C-alpha positions in Angstrom: -0.1 0.4 0.1 3.1 2.7 -1.2 2.7 4.9 -3.1 5.9 7.0 -4.9 5.2 11.1 -5.2 7.6 13.7 -6.1 7.6 17.4 -5.8 9.5 20.2 -7.5 12.8 20.8 -6.0 12.2 24.4 -5.8 9.1 23.9 -3.9 11.5 22.2 -1.0 8.0 21.6 0.8 7.9 19.9 4.3 5.6 17.2 5.2 5.4 15.3 8.6 3.0 13.2 10.8 1.7 14.5 14.3 -0.5 12.3 15.3 -1.5 10.4 12.2 -2.0 13.2 10.0 -0.8 14.1 6.6 -0.2 17.7 6.7 1.8 19.9 4.2 3.1 23.8 4.1 5.9 26.1 3.5 7.9 27.0 5.4 6.2 25.5 8.6 4.5 21.6 9.0 0.9 22.1 9.6 -0.8 19.4 11.7 -4.9 18.7 12.6 -5.4 17.0 16.0 -8.4 16.9 18.3 -11.0 14.3 19.8 -12.1 10.9 19.0 -14.2 9.3 16.9 -15.7 5.8 16.3 -13.6 2.7 14.4 -15.6 0.0 13.4 -15.0 -4.0 15.4 -12.5 -5.8 13.5 -14.1 -9.2 11.6 -12.9 -12.6 12.1 -11.9 -12.2 8.0 -10.1 -8.6 8.6 -7.7 -9.4 11.5 -5.0 -10.1 9.2 -5.6 -6.8 7.3 -6.0 -5.2 10.8 -2.9 -6.1 12.2 -0.6 -5.2 8.9 -2.9 -1.8 9.0 -2.0 -1.5 12.7 1.7 -0.8 12.2 1.4 0.4 8.2 -1.5 1.9 8.0 -1.9 3.6 4.5 1.2 4.6 4.3 2.3 7.5 1.7 6.2 8.0 0.9 7.2 11.5 -0.4 10.5 12.0 -1.6 12.2 15.4 -1.9 15.3 15.7 -3.4 16.7 12.3 -1.6 14.8 13.1 1.6 12.3 10.5 2.3 9.6 10.9 4.7 6.9 8.5 5.3 3.2 9.7 6.6 -0.3 8.1 7.4 -3.0 8.3 4.6 -6.2 7.1 6.4 -5.6 8.8 9.8 -6.7 12.5 8.8 -7.0 13.9 12.1 -6.2 12.9 15.2 -9.5 12.6 16.3 -9.1 9.5 14.9 -9.2 6.2 17.7 -5.7 4.5 17.5 -6.7 1.7 15.4 -6.9 -2.1 16.3 -4.0 -4.0 17.4 -3.8 -7.8 16.6 -6.6 -10.0 18.0 -8.4 -6.6 18.7 -8.9 -6.8 22.9 -6.4 -3.7 22.6 -5.9 -0.6 21.0 -2.5 0.8 19.6 -3.0 3.6 21.5 -4.8 6.1 24.3 -5.7 9.3 24.7 -2.8 11.4 26.8 -4.7 14.1 28.2 -4.0 17.5 26.4 -1.1 15.6 24.1 -4.5 13.5 22.5 -4.0 10.4 21.3 -1.0 8.9 21.0 0.2 5.3 19.7 2.1 2.9 22.8 5.1 2.9 20.6 5.8 6.8 21.1 4.1 7.8 24.0 6.3 8.2 26.9 4.2 6.4 29.6 2.6 3.2 30.3 -0.8 2.8 29.0 -3.7 0.7 28.2 -6.9 0.6 26.1 -9.7 -1.8 26.5 -12.0 -2.1 23.1 -15.4 -2.5 22.5 -15.4 -5.9 21.5 -13.3 -6.6 24.9 -16.1 -5.3 27.0 -19.2 -7.2 24.6 -17.1 -10.8 24.8 -16.2 -10.5 28.5 -19.9 -9.3 28.9 -18.2 -6.5 31.6 -21.2 -4.2 33.1 -19.2 -2.2 34.7 -16.0 -0.2 34.2 -14.1 -2.5 37.0 -15.2 -5.7 35.0 -13.4 -4.3 32.3 -10.1 -3.6 34.3 -10.2 -6.8 36.0 -8.1 -7.5 33.0 -5.1 -4.9 34.3 -2.5 -6.4 36.9 -1.9 -2.8 37.8 -5.3 -2.2 39.3 -7.7 -3.4 41.5 -11.4 -2.9 42.4 -11.6 -1.7 46.3 -15.3 -2.0 46.8 -17.2 -4.4 48.3 -19.5 -6.6 46.0 -22.7 -5.4 45.9 -22.2 -1.4 46.6 -23.2 1.5 44.8 -19.8 2.6 44.3 -16.7 1.8 42.1 -13.2 2.6 43.7 -9.8 1.4 42.4 -6.6 0.9 43.1 -3.5 1.3 40.6 0.2 0.9 41.4 -1.2 0.8 45.0 -2.7 4.5 45.4 -6.7 4.8 45.5 -8.7 6.5 42.9 -12.1 7.4 43.8 -15.1 7.0 41.5 -15.4 11.0 41.0 -11.7 11.0 39.6 -12.8 9.3 35.9 -12.5 11.2 33.0 -14.8 11.5 29.8 -13.5 12.5 27.1 -10.5 13.7 28.5 -12.1 15.7 31.0 -12.7 14.9 34.7 -16.2 15.9 36.3 -18.3 14.4 33.6 -18.2 10.9 34.1 -21.3 8.6 35.7 -20.7 8.8 39.5 -21.5 5.1 41.0 -21.3 1.8 38.6 -20.5 3.4 35.2 -21.9 1.6 32.3 -20.0 0.2 29.6 -23.0 -0.2 27.3 -22.3 3.2 25.9 -18.3 3.0 25.6 -16.2 2.7 22.8 -12.9 2.4 24.9 -11.8 2.2 28.5 -8.4 3.7 28.3 -5.8 3.6 31.5 -3.0 6.0 32.1 -0.5 4.2 35.0 0.6 7.0 37.8 0.1 10.8 38.4 -0.9 12.5 35.5 -1.3 16.3 36.4 0.4 18.0 33.5 -1.6 15.8 30.8 -5.2 15.9 32.4 -5.0 18.5 35.9 -6.0 17.8 39.0 -9.0 15.0 39.6 -11.5 16.4 41.6 -10.6 14.4 44.7 -6.9 14.2 44.0 -6.5 11.0 43.1 -2.9 10.1 42.2 -2.5 6.2 41.2 -3.5 6.7 37.4 -6.1 8.1 35.0 -8.8 6.1 33.6 -10.5 7.4 30.1 -13.4 7.0 29.0 -14.4 7.2 25.1 -18.1 7.1 24.2 -19.0 5.4 20.9 -19.4 6.7 17.9 -21.4 5.6 14.4 -19.3 3.6 12.2 -19.3 3.9 8.6 -21.3 0.5 8.3 -24.8 0.8 9.4 -25.2 -1.1 13.2 -28.4 -2.3 14.2 -27.3 -5.0 17.3 -30.2 -6.4 20.2 -28.2 -8.0 23.1 -30.3 -10.0 25.9 -28.4 -11.1 29.0 -28.6 -12.7 31.9 -26.7 -13.0 35.5 -26.9 -14.9 38.2 -28.5 -15.3 40.3 -31.8 -14.1 38.3 -31.0 -10.4 36.6 -31.9 -10.4 33.0 -31.4 -7.1 30.8 -31.5 -6.1 27.5 -29.3 -3.6 25.3 -30.2 -1.9 21.9 -27.1 -0.5 20.1 -28.2 1.6 17.0 -25.7 3.3 14.9 -26.2 5.4 11.4 -23.8 8.0 9.1 -25.4 11.0 7.6 -24.2 12.9 4.6 -22.6 12.7 1.1 -19.5 12.0 2.4 -20.7 10.3 5.6 -20.0 13.3 8.3 -23.1 13.3 10.2 -23.0 10.5 12.6 -25.6 9.2 15.3 -25.6 6.0 17.6 -27.8 5.4 20.4 -27.6 2.8 23.2 -30.4 2.0 25.6 -30.2 -0.5 28.7 -32.8 -2.3 31.0 -31.5 -5.1 33.5 -33.3 -6.0 36.7 -33.6 -8.6 39.3 -31.8 -10.5 41.9 -27.6 -10.4 42.6 -25.3 -12.6 44.2 -25.8 -10.9 47.5 -28.7 -12.9 49.1 -31.6 -10.7 49.0 -30.8 -7.8 47.5 -31.8 -6.8 43.7 -30.9 -4.3 41.1 -32.7 -2.5 38.9 -30.1 -0.4 36.0 -31.1 1.9 33.2 -29.4 3.7 30.6 -30.2 5.8 27.7 -27.0 7.3 25.5 -27.0 9.2 22.4 -23.2 10.0 20.6 -23.9 12.5 17.8 -20.5 13.6 15.7 -19.6 16.1 12.4 -16.6 15.2 10.4 -15.8 17.8 8.2 -12.6 18.9 6.5 -11.6 21.9 8.9 -14.8 21.1 11.3 -15.1 18.4 13.7 -17.8 18.4 16.3 -19.6 16.1 18.8 -22.2 15.6 21.2 -22.7 13.2 23.8 -26.0 13.1 26.5 -26.6 10.4 28.8 -28.7 9.2 31.9 -27.9 6.3 33.9 -30.0 5.5 37.2 -29.2 2.1 39.0 -31.1 1.4 42.5 -30.7 -1.6 44.8 -33.0 -2.6 46.7 -33.1 -5.5 49.7 -30.1 -4.9 51.3 -26.0 -4.7 50.5 -22.5 -6.6 51.2 -20.0 -4.4 53.7 -17.0 -3.4 54.2 -15.5 -5.0 58.0 -13.1 -3.1 59.7 -12.0 -4.8 62.4 -11.3 -3.8 66.5 -7.5 -3.1 67.3 -8.1 -6.0 69.6 -7.9 -8.9 66.9 -4.4 -9.8 65.4 -5.1 -12.8 63.1 -7.6 -12.4 60.5 -10.5 -14.8 60.8 -12.0 -16.2 57.5 -14.2 -14.2 55.2 -17.6 -14.6 55.0 -19.6 -16.0 52.4 -20.0 -14.1 49.2 -23.4 -13.9 49.4 -24.1 -12.5 53.0 -26.0 -9.8 53.1 -25.1 -7.6 56.4 -27.7 -4.8 56.2 -31.4 -7.0 55.1 -33.5 -4.1 54.0 -31.7 -1.2 52.9 -31.7 0.1 49.5 -30.2 3.2 47.7 -30.6 4.9 44.1 -28.5 7.1 42.3 -29.0 8.7 39.0 -26.7 10.7 36.4 -27.5 13.2 33.7 -24.5 13.9 31.5 -23.6 16.2 28.7 -20.7 16.5 26.9 -20.3 18.8 24.0 -16.5 19.2 21.7 -15.3 20.6 18.9 -12.2 21.6 17.0 -11.4 23.8 13.8 -8.3 23.8 11.6 -7.5 27.4 11.8 -4.8 27.1 8.8 -2.6 24.3 8.0 -0.4 24.4 10.7 -2.6 25.8 13.9 -5.8 23.8 15.3 -8.8 25.5 18.1 -10.2 23.4 20.0 -12.6 23.3 23.2 -15.2 21.1 24.8 -17.9 22.0 27.4 -19.6 19.5 29.7 -22.2 19.2 32.8 -23.6 16.4 34.5 -26.1 16.6 37.5 -26.1 13.0 39.6 -28.1 12.5 42.6 -28.4 9.8 45.4 -30.5 8.7 48.2 -31.2 6.1 50.5 -28.2 3.9 52.4 -25.4 4.2 49.7 -22.8 4.7 51.5 -21.1 4.1 55.2 -22.0 0.7 54.8 -19.8 -0.5 57.4 -19.4 -3.4 60.1 -17.0 -1.5 62.3 -15.2 -2.7 65.6 -15.8 -6.1 64.5 -14.2 -9.1 66.8 -12.4 -12.5 66.3 -15.8 -14.2 66.2 -17.3 -11.2 63.8 -19.4 -10.0 66.4 -19.9 -5.9 66.2 -22.3 -3.2 66.8 -23.4 -1.9 64.3 -25.8 1.3 62.8 -27.0 2.1 59.4 -26.5 5.4 57.7 -29.2 7.3 55.6 -27.1 9.3 53.3 -29.2 12.0 50.3 -27.1 14.6 48.3 -26.7 15.7 44.7 -23.1 17.2 42.4 -23.7 19.8 39.8 -20.6 20.4 37.6 -20.1 22.3 34.5 -16.4 21.4 33.0 -14.5 22.8 30.3 -11.5 23.0 28.2 -10.1 25.2 25.1 -6.7 25.5 23.7 -4.7 25.5 20.9 -2.2 23.2 19.4 0.7 23.8 16.5 3.3 22.1 14.6 6.1 24.2 13.2 9.7 23.0 12.2 13.0 24.7 13.6 15.6 23.0 11.4 15.5 19.9 12.0 13.0 19.6 15.1 10.1 19.2 14.6 7.6 20.6 17.3 3.6 19.8 18.5 3.3 22.7 20.9 -0.5 22.9 23.3 -1.7 25.5 25.0 -4.7 24.7 27.3 -6.9 25.7 29.7 -9.8 24.1 31.7 -11.7 24.8 34.1 -14.1 22.8 36.1 -16.7 24.1 38.8 -18.4 21.8 41.3 -21.3 22.2 43.4 -22.4 19.7 46.0 -25.0 19.2 49.4 -25.4 16.5 50.9 -26.9 15.6 54.7 -27.2 12.3 56.7 -28.8 10.8 59.8 -27.7 8.3 61.7 -29.6 4.8 63.4 -29.4 4.0 66.9 -27.1 0.6 67.3 -27.7 -2.7 66.7 -25.6 -6.4 67.6 -25.2 -8.4 64.5 -22.3 -10.6 63.5 -20.6 -10.7 60.2 -21.4 -14.7 59.7 -24.7 -13.9 61.1 -25.9 -10.9 60.3 -29.1 -9.6 62.4 -31.6 -7.2 60.6 -29.9 -3.8 61.2 -31.9 -0.7 62.9 -32.8 1.8 59.8 -31.8 5.2 59.8 -34.6 8.1 59.2 -34.8 9.7 56.3 -32.7 13.1 56.7 -34.3 15.6 54.8 -33.3 17.1 51.6 -30.1 18.1 51.3 -28.2 21.7 51.5 -25.2 22.7 49.7 -22.3 22.3 51.7 -19.4 22.8 49.4 -18.2 24.7 45.8 -15.0 23.9 44.1 -13.3 25.8 41.1 -10.4 23.6 39.7 -9.0 25.8 36.9 -5.4 25.4 35.2 -3.0 26.6 32.2 -0.9 24.4 30.8 1.9 24.6 27.9 3.9 21.7 26.7 6.1 21.0 23.8 7.0 17.8 21.9 9.6 17.6 20.7 11.5 15.1 17.8 15.2 14.4 16.5 16.0 12.6 13.7 12.7 11.2 11.7 11.0 10.7 15.3 14.1 8.3 16.7 13.9 10.5 20.0 11.2 12.3 20.9 11.0 15.0 24.5 8.2 16.2 25.9 8.2 19.1 28.1 5.7 20.7 30.0 4.0 23.0 33.0 0.9 23.3 34.8 -0.1 26.1 36.5 -3.5 24.7 38.8 -5.6 26.8 41.2 -8.0 25.1 43.7 -10.6 27.2 45.2 -13.0 25.4 47.7 -16.0 26.9 50.0 -18.3 25.1 52.5 -21.3 25.7 53.7 -23.5 24.4 57.1 -26.9 23.4 57.0 -28.0 27.1 57.4 -26.0 28.2 54.3 -23.8 30.0 56.5 -19.7 29.7 54.9 -17.5 27.7 57.7 -14.4 27.7 55.4 -12.8 29.0 52.3 -9.6 27.4 51.0 -7.7 28.8 47.7 -4.1 27.8 47.0 -2.6 27.1 43.4 0.5 25.0 42.7 3.1 24.3 39.6 3.7 20.6 38.1 6.4 20.0 35.9 6.9 16.9 33.8 9.5 15.7 31.2 9.6 12.8 29.4 10.6 10.9 26.1 11.5 8.2 23.9 14.0 6.6 22.3 14.0 4.1 19.5 17.3 3.1 18.8 17.1 0.0 16.6 15.8 -0.5 13.5 13.4 -2.9 15.4 10.2 -1.8 16.8 11.1 -1.2 20.8 10.9 2.2 22.6 12.8 2.9 25.2 11.2 5.5 27.3 11.1 7.7 30.9 9.5 10.3 32.4 9.1 12.5 35.9 5.4 13.6 36.3 3.9 14.9 39.5 -0.2 14.2 40.4 -2.3 17.0 42.9 -4.2 16.4 45.7 -6.0 19.3 47.5 -3.8 20.6 50.5 -6.0 20.4 53.8 -7.0 22.6 56.4 -5.8 22.2 60.1 -9.3 21.8 62.1 -7.3 20.6 65.2 -8.6 23.9 67.7 -5.4 22.6 70.0 -3.0 22.7 67.4 -0.4 25.7 66.9 -1.1 26.0 63.5 -4.6 25.8 63.6 -6.6 27.0 60.5 -3.3 26.6 58.7 -4.2 26.3 55.0 -1.8 23.7 52.8 -1.4 24.5 49.1 -1.9 21.2 47.0 0.0 17.7 47.8 2.2 17.1 45.0 2.8 13.4 44.3 6.1 12.9 42.6 6.3 9.5 39.8 9.9 8.9 38.2 9.3 5.8 35.9 11.4 4.1 32.9 10.8 1.2 30.7 11.0 -0.7 27.6 7.9 -1.5 24.8 8.6 -4.0 22.1 6.1 -4.3 19.3 6.5 -7.7 17.3 3.7 -6.9 15.3 1.3 -9.5 16.4 1.6 -9.4 20.4 3.6 -6.5 22.4 5.2 -6.1 25.5 5.8 -3.3 28.1 8.5 -3.4 30.8 7.8 -0.6 33.5 9.9 0.3 36.7 8.7 3.5 38.6 9.0 5.0 42.1 6.0 7.2 43.2 6.7 9.4 46.3 3.1 10.7 47.9 3.1 13.2 51.0 0.4 13.4 53.5 -0.3 15.8 56.7 1.2 14.4 60.0 1.3 15.8 63.5 4.8 16.6 65.2 3.5 16.1 68.5 6.9 17.6 70.1 5.7 21.4 68.6 2.1 20.3 68.1 2.0 21.2 64.8 0.8 19.7 61.4 2.9 19.9 58.6 3.0 17.9 55.4 6.0 15.4 55.9 4.4 12.4 56.1 5.4 10.2 53.3 4.5 7.0 51.2 6.8 5.7 48.8 5.6 3.0 46.2 8.3 1.2 43.9 7.1 -1.3 41.3 8.0 -3.1 38.2 5.4 -3.8 36.0 5.1 -6.0 32.6 2.1 -6.1 30.3 1.3 -8.6 27.1 -1.1 -7.9 24.8 -2.0 -9.7 21.3 -2.0 -13.2 19.1 0.6 -15.7 20.3 -0.6 -17.4 16.8 -3.3 -17.2 14.7 -5.7 -19.2 17.2 -4.6 -18.1 20.5 -4.8 -14.3 21.9 -3.2 -13.2 25.1 -3.7 -10.1 27.7 -2.6 -9.7 30.7 0.0 -9.1 32.8 2.3 -9.1 36.3 2.9 -6.5 38.7 5.4 -6.7 41.2 4.9 -3.5 44.4 6.8 -2.7 47.4 4.7 0.1 49.4 6.1 1.5 52.5 5.6 4.7 54.8 8.7 6.4 54.8 7.7 9.1 57.5 4.8 8.7 59.6 3.7 10.8 62.8 6.1 10.3 65.5 8.0 7.5 63.7 5.5 5.3 64.6 4.8 3.4 61.2 8.3 4.1 60.0 9.4 1.5 57.4 5.7 -0.3 57.4 4.7 -1.9 54.8 1.9 0.4 53.5 -2.2 -1.1 53.5 -3.4 -2.3 50.0 0.0 -2.9 48.7 0.6 -6.8 47.9 4.0 -7.7 46.5 2.4 -9.2 43.3 -0.5 -9.0 41.1 -1.1 -10.7 38.4 -4.1 -10.6 35.8 -3.6 -13.5 32.7 -6.1 -13.9 30.4 -6.2 -16.3 26.9 -8.8 -16.8 24.5 -8.6 -19.9 21.7 -10.1 -20.3 18.1 -11.0 -23.5 18.0 -10.0 -24.8 14.4 -12.3 -27.6 14.3 -15.5 -25.6 15.2 -15.3 -22.4 13.1 -16.7 -19.3 15.2 -16.2 -21.2 18.3 -13.7 -19.3 21.1 -13.1 -20.1 24.5 -11.4 -18.4 27.2 -9.4 -18.2 30.6 -8.0 -15.8 32.9 -6.4 -16.4 36.0 -6.4 -13.2 38.5 -4.1 -13.4 41.8 -3.1 -11.1 44.8 -0.5 -11.7 46.9 -1.1 -11.2 50.3 -1.0 -7.9 51.8 -1.7 -6.2 54.9 -5.1 -4.5 55.8 -3.8 -1.6 58.2 -0.8 0.8 58.6 -0.1 -0.8 61.8 1.2 -3.8 60.3 -1.1 -6.0 62.7 -3.9 -7.3 60.0 -2.7 -9.3 57.3 -5.0 -10.7 54.4 -4.1 -14.5 52.3 -3.3 -14.6 49.0 -6.1 -15.3 46.6 -6.7 -16.7 42.9 -9.8 -16.6 41.3 -10.5 -18.2 37.7 -12.4 -17.1 35.2 -13.6 -19.4 31.8 -15.9 -18.7 29.0 -17.2 -19.3 25.7 -18.5 -17.6 22.2 -20.0 -19.1 19.2 -20.1 -16.7 16.5 -22.9 -17.8 13.9 -25.3 -16.5 11.1 -29.1 -17.3 11.3 -31.3 -16.7 9.0 -28.4 -14.8 7.1 -27.8 -12.1 10.6 -24.8 -12.3 12.3 -25.3 -13.7 15.9 -23.3 -14.6 18.9 -23.9 -16.5 21.8 -21.5 -15.8 25.0 -21.0 -17.9 28.0 -18.7 -16.4 31.3 -18.3 -18.0 34.4 -16.1 -15.4 37.1 -14.5 -17.1 40.6 -15.6 -20.7 38.6 -14.2 -22.2 41.8 -16.9 -20.5 43.8 -13.6 -18.7 46.3 -14.9 -17.0 49.4 -11.8 -14.5 50.1 -11.1 -11.1 51.5 -10.1 -9.2 48.4 -8.4 -6.0 49.5 -9.0 -2.7 52.1 -10.7 0.3 51.0 -9.2 2.1 53.5 -6.7 1.9 56.1 -8.2 -1.4 58.1 -11.2 -1.4 56.0 -11.5 -4.7 54.4 -13.6 -6.2 51.1 -14.9 -9.3 50.2 -14.7 -10.3 46.6 -17.6 -11.6 44.4 -19.5 -14.9 44.3 -19.3 -17.3 41.6 -20.9 -15.5 39.2 -22.8 -16.9 35.8 -22.8 -14.6 32.4 -24.9 -15.5 29.3 -25.9 -13.1 26.4 -26.9 -13.3 23.2 -26.2 -10.3 20.2 -27.8 -10.1 17.3 -27.2 -7.7 14.2 -30.5 -6.9 12.5 
């Protein structure tokens, strides 16, 4: 697929590729970059072509006075999603915040991007189920809960800190439905320069959600599904393109699911309506996404468990179906709209902007489902908490992207500004105490309805960032330099509306990263230094000598280096990293709070993806992690292993296309987590655990219509285990054996 072109020597045109765009200009290099659009899922017939196109996609060669420059033909704008890697389970790249979409071999960070094909084939209903493929990520919320939280590289990532199309404050809160997503992308490690500060200050990594777009081929797909114990659902997915050149697109996803879950007596219902519109013009690209997601549970819930300090030997985990809070209920609804657009001002300058809003409301017993001060026999004195609350967000970004050449050095310069305004309100009530047991729970006392919530906080996160990616020697050497100035402003209010406290601080976070491709072989060496930001706290201890002091935002610092090898059909990434996160501690000698607290996580990650041969695919990896609290209050826990940081984590999955039964694919996955401490004192240690998942799917045609049957069994051996910890001392349990069946038909 190569074609030769020649240009008159006198014109001395320059051309280059930035983000997959072919650009011409004299004397500068033009570029066009932007947001994402849909790409169609690969078929068995096109996988061979996809595999070669992924690395040599439609290349042209130009020869100017003996200088040969290669550029992609079809990747007109960086708005195009990175193509599928061999096998289709992962993409060749992901969005790196303000840098836009970057190929995995050009990214100076560890990134993964799970495709809609993987989501569908694994019947993943929420983001946590998608990330069960990643050895660096762990789900830290108990089975049956309403909210998903994560741990990446040993640091917690709050459900509120997920990004949608590269912007914070717009992703659904709670369980994120996957049916309207084309990609789930993970950038591992802090990312303040790339994305700005997340609302809750998570620093372990960034999870970015990419909505679906209409493909060039019309799509009408109906999926019916069953999940044990007795949940049934229907998913409708429709996509169409219109216009003379298919420039207009619409994609609709609707979901309804209801029934009993694996937690005894619990029932869940979820509803989703999502539409994505997009326009692909020559100079204009634009998109509009709107969704309404609602989830309700009744009949009770599981819980995280906090053992009393007297317990030094961890008892066995309760059965995964145990319902500790029979009779409680909860509801979360998200309504979001986000618009994005970009315009090529000229051939070497593009302006882009995005604006979105989200409103989410919750009520019921959706948080604070804890069994506290549990003794060695499982006894505890419990309470229930009735929560009501809301949040309204307005998130925006705008920027300029330009490409130009200085001598032999190519530049991609990005100037970006972001703003996120959040108004939130909450109110809660707590019940009287009652006696219960984690193995034989009593009927709880239910807290009363606290009434409508009032505004409790206003937060504004605003920032300005500038980056320059310099490329040398035909992109063999790439250097990214950048800096972001982040401002954090908050106000807190009492139930009467009176302002109780305020906060206004800023911080500058630089980053430097480079990629080196020293050989003809497809190998990239990379390294980065980057920082993360978390909101600094205010000293509220009235007895402290610095009572009322406001700390500047915390800076979490990462140093990382690694190597990536793309063998064509499969790829490997090996990363070594160190992350140091500060915290506030009390110096008892001076009765002063300071930011001297530190946790240091060091680790090695290996990840693999792609096709071993024509019939076998592999996806997963192994993580070795050593988390240490290096500086604690009065040195009490100095040198202890940080809670929630197991030394070993491994997720490894295989798919096999059976040669004797065309259309039949068998799959298996093992998820392993090593022993880990559940508290800072290192007095409670959870044993290691391993979970096995298996599956099968069969692709055929019925009356000429493509049909796919899928079967999945998670936790095949129905193992009960302590899965991890949510925060210091709070343990979570894993899910029991779960059956999933679905049938999809394209009509």
